[in-house]
N, C-alpha and C positions, 0 to 999 in steps of 0.2 A: 358655357363660358370658356375662356382660354387662359392659360398661364402655367406656372410650374417652376420648380427650382431650376436655377441656372439658365433661365430664359427659354426653357423648353415650352413648346406649344402643344396643347392637346385640347380636344373638343369634348365637352360633356353636355348632352342635351338636358336642359332644365326640365324637371317634372312639374306637372301641375298639381292642383289640390287633390288630395285623396290618394296621392302616389301614382296617378296615371300619367303616362308619358305625354309630353307636349307635341306640337306639330313637328313631324320629321318627314321631310319630302321623300317620297318613294318608299316609306316604311309603313306597313299596314298598322292601323290603330290597334292598340293593345299589345304590340310587340314589346317585350321587356327591353329596357335600356341596359346595354352591356355594362355600363359603369355602375349599375345598381347591384350587380352580382357580387358575391363575396369574392375577394381577390384571389386568395390562395387556391380554393377549389377551381376557380376559373383558369388559373395558370396551369394547374394539374391537368385539367381537361384538354387545354390547347396543346400542352407539351406531349400528351399521349398520342397525338395524331401527326406531329411534325415529322418530316422525313429528312430534316437537317437541323443543326442547332439554330435556335431562334434567338435573335438579338433582343436586348432589353428595349431598344427603341421600337422594334416591330411589335413586341408584346404590349408595350405601353400604348401604342397607337390602336391596336385592335381591341384592347380592353378598356380604352378610354380612361387611362389613369396616368398620373405623373410618372416619369421614368424612375425617379428616386423611390417612389412607393413600390414599383415593380421590382427594382433591384433589391430592395430590402426584403420583400416577401420571398423572392427566389432564394436568397441566402438563408433566410430563416427556414424555408422548406428543406433545403439541403442539410442544414444542421439538424433538423428534426429527424430526417431519415437516418442520418449517421447515429444519432443518439439512440434511436429505436432499434438499430441494428437491422434495418430492412435489407432485403436482397437486392434492391436497386438503389441507385444513387443519382442525384441531380447535380450535374457538373457543368462548369463553364469551360467550353472547349471550342477552339477555332472562332472565338468572338461571339459565341452564342450559347444558349442553355439547352440541354437535352437529357433525357433519362438514359442511364446506362446500368447494366448489371454490375453489382458490386464486385470488386476484384477478389474478395474473399471467397466468392462462389464461382470463380472462373472455371474450376474443374467441372462443375455441374453443367455450366453452359457449354463448355468444349465437348463434353460427352454427348450432349443433346445435338449440337450442331454437326459434329463429325460422325454421329451414329449412322453407319452404313454409307458414309460419304468420304471423300478425300478433301484435304485442305484446298481451298480455292486457288491459291497462288503456289506455283511450283517453287522449288529451291532457287532455280535460275531467276525467276521473277523477283523473289524476295531479295536476292543478292543485288540485282540491278536496281531495285527500288532503294536499297540502302545506299548505293553509290550516288544516286541522284540526290537523295536526302542530304548527304553529308558534303557533296561537292557542288551543289547547285549554285547558279545555273551552269549546266554542263552539257556538252554536245554528245551525240551518240558515239562518235569515234573515241572520245575521252573515256566514256563509260566502258566501251569495249576494251580499251587499253588497260584500264584498271582491273577489269575482270579477266582479261586474257582470252576472251572469246568474243565473237561477233554477237551483238545483242539487239540487232534490228527487230527481229521478231518479237522478242520479249518487250521491247519498248513500245511496239504497236499495241501489245496486250495491255500494258499499263496505261497507255493513252485511252484505249477503248473503255477501260474500267474507271477512268476519271481520277486516277491516282497521281498522274503527272500531266503537265501541260506545257505548251510551247512558251518560251520566255524571251522572244527576240532572236537575234542572230549574233554570232561572234564577229566582231569588227574585222579581225585579221583574215578570217577564212570565209565568212559568210555562212558558216554552218549553223543550223538551227540549235538553239539552246533549250534545255528543258529544266523544269523545276517541279516540286511537289505542289499539290493543290490543297485547298481547305478541306476537301473530302479526305485526303490523306491524314491531315491532322485529326479530323473527326474519328476516322477508323482507328488511329493509333492512340486516341484519348489524350492528345496534347493540346495545350493552349497556344503554343507557338514552337518554332524550330529550336528556340533556345532551351527547350525541355528535352531535346534529344539526348540520350546518354552519351557520356564521353567515350571516345573510341579507345583511348589508351589502355584500359584494362583488358581489351579484347585483342590487342595487337601482340604478335610474338616478340620475344626478345631479339635484339640485333644479332646475337650469335646464332640463334636458331634460324633466322632468315638467311644469313650468309651461308649457312650449311646446306640450304636447299638448292643453291645455284652457285656456280663458279663466279658469276658476275655480281653476286651479292644481292640478287633479287629473287623472289620466289618464282618457281616454275609453275606452269598451269597445265592441267590436263584438259582434254576436250570435254566440254560440258555435255553430260548425258541427257540433257533436255532437248537436244536438237540444235543448239547453238553451234556454230562452226568456229574452228580455231582461227584466231586473228593472225594475219600475216605479219611477220616481223622483218 
């Protein structure tokens, strides 16, 4: 049958007498109907294998349930994990749901991930990514101007890792513009860019900035990551 709240459509194969499945083209006889599975354990099983946040619409479709029922079950699961103090959390990030380690245990996770390894992104990459996040859409030349060093190599790295993407061209110059991706939101644990922290608490006072340079702007050193000094 089909139906659901808000006009949503979903298909559930009717079962015959004795609980056996009815005729389902292409599905071997005796195969369980997904809609007959208990919803919350089914959601947990699916979310354990996703490689990116799963939307409520997608989960509702594959589990053959109304979206409203799936949304309610997801929020109840998330609340249950929080109430139980579990080491993992089910969170809505970048428009979908996925399991994450709980922030309270970040030190344990960091110790495991970095044991014998180095952080995956260099300081130069993190700084460049921050500029893109707060100034997007933004061109490479603008990012370089903000950082004070050429960032072409770092931008290529961020593109390869799927953290930034092209976002059209600048009308005046034709320069390619860049923005952060949903993968960036996922890795940062953000629902949207509006959850980025305010920059004001991290900016120096005006007097301190003016003291750094006679022109009233901070001076920049050559980036030790291999970036070259931007020509002025």
